[in-house]
N, C-alpha and C positions, 0 to 999 in steps of 0.2 A: 410780200408781195405785193404793192399797191395796184389797185383796179385797173390803170393805165396800159400796164405789163402784161396783167391776165388778159385780156379782152383784144385777142388778135383775129384778124379775118381768117376766114374758114381755108382759105388759099393757103396763106403762109401756115398754117397748122396743118395742113395736109401736105405743103414742103417738108416741113422739121418731121413728122411722122415719115414720109418717104427716106430722109435722111438716115431714117431709123438713130435717131441722138446721136447720130456721130460722133466723136466723142473728139474734142479740140486737142488734148494730149490724153495721157490717162488716166487722170483724174478729174477732170470738168467738161460738161455737157456745151455744147453751140451756146454762143452765147442767145437774149432773146433777140426779136428781129426788135429795130428802132419803133417805139412810141410813133402815134399821131404828131406828136411837138417831140422830136428828139430834144433833149438836153446831153451836150458833149464836154467831159470838165477834163479842165487842164488843169494837172497840178506841178507845181515848180517848186524850186527854194525862194528862188529871188530873182528882179529883173535889174541885177546889178551889171550883168554883163551882155554888152548888145548880142550875146547870141542868141539867150533868153529872150530879149525884147524882139528880137526877129522871130523867133518859133512863135513867140503869143501872137505877132501882126499877123503872120501867114494864117496861123492858127483860126484865128478872128474872121479871118477874110475869107477861109475855106469856109467856115459853117454858115457864112451871111449867104455865101453863093448860092450851097446847096440846101438852106431855108431849114438850119438845125440851132438850137439854142447854143451860146456858147457860154459857161462858166468859168474863168478863169482862176485859180486861187493859187497865190505864193503861200506855204507852210513854212517858211526856215529853212535854216540848215538842219535843225536836231532831229532824230529819227521821233522823237514822241509826240512834237506838231504834227509831222507828216501822218503819223498813224491815225491822231484824233482826224484829220483832215478826211482822212479817207473814211471812216467811218462817220462822216457827217454826212459825205457823197453819197453813200451807202444808203442811210436812211433819209436823204435825200431823193433815191429813186431816179439817179442818172441813167443814163442808159450805156454809156460808155466813158471810160477813163483812159487818157493820156499821163501818163508822166513821163516826168523830166528833170534830169539830175536829182535825185533823191535816194534814198537809201534803202533801196528794195530790198538789200538783204532782210533788213529790219522791218520790212512791211509784209510779208510772207503769206502771215496769218490773216492779215483783211485784205489781201490781193484773193488769198480762197474763199472767202466771204462775199466779194462781189462777184465773184466767179458762181458759186452757189446762189446767190439773187438772181444769174442772169444778166448780168454787167460785164458788160466786154470791157478786158483793161490789155491797154497797150504799150509802149514804149515808145521815147524818141531820145534816141541816143544815150541810151540805159540800158544797162545788161540787163536781159529778162530774166527772169528769176521763175518758179511756177507759179503756174496761172497765168502769165502775162504772156498773152496768143502771137505778138510779134515786135522786134525791134527796126526801126530803120535808122539808119548811121552810117557812117563811112568806115573804110578800113582802113583803121587805124596805122595800121602798120605800114602801109601804104604812105599814108600821111609822115610820118616820120623817116622813111626811108628816103622822102624827095627833098624833105627838110635838110636831112642830113649831105645831099650829093650838091643839093646847089649851097651848103658851106664847106663843104668841101672845095670845090670848084673855085669861091670865093679864096679861100686862104691858098689855094694850091696846093692843098694837102699838109700843110705847116702849123701848127700852132696849137694853143688850148683851148681848152671846154667846158663849160661846167652848165649842168643841168636841173632847171628847178623843174619839179614835177609833182606829183601827189599820187599818195597810194589808192587812189578812187582808177578802176579798173584802163578808162576812157584816156585819160592822161598817162597813168602809167605802160600802155602799148605802145603807145608812140615814141618813148624815150626808149622801149626794150627792143623796137626796131633801129632806132636811129643809132643808138649806142656801139652796139658789134659791129656796125658798118663803119662808123669815125675811129673804133680802136685796131680795127684792120688795116690801119693807113698806117706804117712806121713813125712816121715823124707829127704824128697825131697824139696829143696828149688829152685824156679825161681826167678835167684836175680835180673835181665833185661835184655829188650831189643832192640837191636838198630837197626835201618832203614841205609842200606847201600846206594846210589847213585849208577844208573847204569853208571855214569862218571868217580867213581873214588871209586871202590868198595876195591881195596887192598889197598889204603891209608887208606880211612873210618874204615877199618877192624881194621887195625894196631893202627890207634887212638883212637875208641874204647875200643880194650884192653886195652890198655897202661892206659888210662883214670880207666876203672872196678880196672885196681892193683892197682891205687892209692887208689879207694875205697872200693874195698870190699877186698882186700889182698889175703887172706888164704882162705875166705871163697869161693872162686871159685877153682871147683875143676874140672871143664866140660863146655869145650865151645862146642857148637851147632851152625856150620855155613850149611847156606840156600844151599851153596854148597860149593866146594875146595878149592875156591881160599879164601874166607872167612875164612875159618880154619887155610888153609898154613899162615895166614898173621897175625891171634892172633896168630898161635905159635909161629913166628916170635919175636912176642912182649913180650910172653911167657918167650922166653930163653935172650931176650934182658934186661930184666929187675930181671934176675940171677934168674929165676926159674929154674924146672925141669920137665922132662916127668913124674916123678912121682911124682910132687906136681899137676901140670893141665894137662887133654888131649884134645887133639881139636880134631871134625871130621865136615866130610864133605859131599857133595853129587856130583859126577860127576864118577869120577874113571878117571885114567889116569896115562902117565908115571911117570910126578913128584907127584901126589900122590904116587904114589905105591915106588917111591925110598925115601918117606918120610917115611912111615909104613914101611919098610923096614929095617929102621935104630933105635934101640932101645934108642936110646938118643932123638930122636925128639919127641915135644908132640903129634904132626900131627899124627893119631892111626889107623885112620879108614874112609869107605869111601862107599857110597852106588855106584857101580859103574854102567852107564848107558849105557844102549846098542845103543849109537848114530849111531855108522855104520845102525844096524837096522832097525832105526826109520828112515834114509833116504830111504836105500832100500826098504821100505814099501811103501813111497810116489813114489817110481820111478814106481813099481808095479801098485801102483795107476794111474796114468800116461799114464800108458802103457794100462790097463783096461778101462779108462774111454777115452783118447784119441786116442787109436790104435787100442783095440778092441770095441769099441763105446757102454758099458758096464755102464748104469747109475748109480749112483750114490744109494744108499738109495733103492734100488730093490730088487727083488730076486734075486740071485745069485752074487754080489757087494759085494764085501769086505771091502766099505765104509758103517758101520753104520748110521743107522738118527741123533746120537749124534754128528758127525763128527768129533769124537776123536776115533784112533785106539791106545790102550793101548800096549805096550812091556815091560813086566820085567825084569827088572836087579836083583842086587844080592852084598850083604854086602860085601866088600873085609877086612880082619883084618891083623894082622902080622902072623895069624896061619893058613892064605889061601892065599896070595899076591902072584902071579904067577913070576916066575924069570925074569931077564934083559931076552930083546929081543924076548918073547914072543906075540903071535901072540893078540891082542887086542881081538878078537872074541875068544881064549880061556876062557876068564872069564864066558859065558854066555851057556845059557841050549842048545840053539840052533845050537853050535858049536860041527861037528865031527871028531877029528881028522884023523878019514880016508876016509872023502871025498875029493875027486877030484878036480882037477884044473876047471871044468864046473861049481860049484855050487858057488851060489856068494861070501860067505867069504872069498875064495881063489882066486876072482878075482882081476887083478890086483898086487899090492904090499901094501898088510896090513899093517896098523898102528899097529906099535911094542912098545912093553908098557917093 
């Protein structure tokens, strides 16, 4: 462990001893207090989706506001490079690591190594494995259910639906919630489900939809996309094959500038997205880091914001042509936490917020 991690103030040391090295979970001690010049690392797979871009941009805003150094690393979609990146960050002696959309199941050994070195490990919208202190995400089942009821209302409970998802737990749970709701209506027909790959989900979505149009044709009335990109590329295939938004509509989950651009356009088949409060996820994790590694409050204890489930849920909301915000609006204006009259010192007004 480097010198800056060893040299802590007497007051912080007394605090740690006073906690009796209270374990964060059964195997790992409390992470070290942040150093005098803390470095917080953010590890993702790519910046190919708007959700990833939003997370990184707000992460950098939060770090700048708090006086922490942000280190952003995109490690690709394979376990090997992600594993190597974790080792690099551990060797660099960063203070905390946030993981977003990586293969945490294949990283448990380096997560454990980071924790043994006193580094806090957190997940953003990514399933926590042993050693991860907490994940901030939305209740995916609620998102899937709200989209399901929207689609049912739009179809009048009659029609065929196809599902684009992936075996990654986040998207899988959304479809798992939506499917039984839709199937419970006797005049609804679930025609097919396909699983995209994380390496080529855009191309997969287009190709699967193109094949479905050949196979099912006019039977398809609705495409349920596990996230926006899947629904968007399915919508492109719909148009390319000569169908219109009146024939087939597509939905997604995430929300963002591109999704809302399509939703505002009545000629586009992509008509609705359940918007996720990505910036709130990021802010929540930064608050958790502050609580644990600055204030010294042990998670899963009385007074901690971190529950024993290791998951903090943040609810989003469905966006359609009826409530789609205008171009240039702050992304925060989509969500219940936003107060348009709040001052600049409120977290969602820090820096230069993402606009839609």
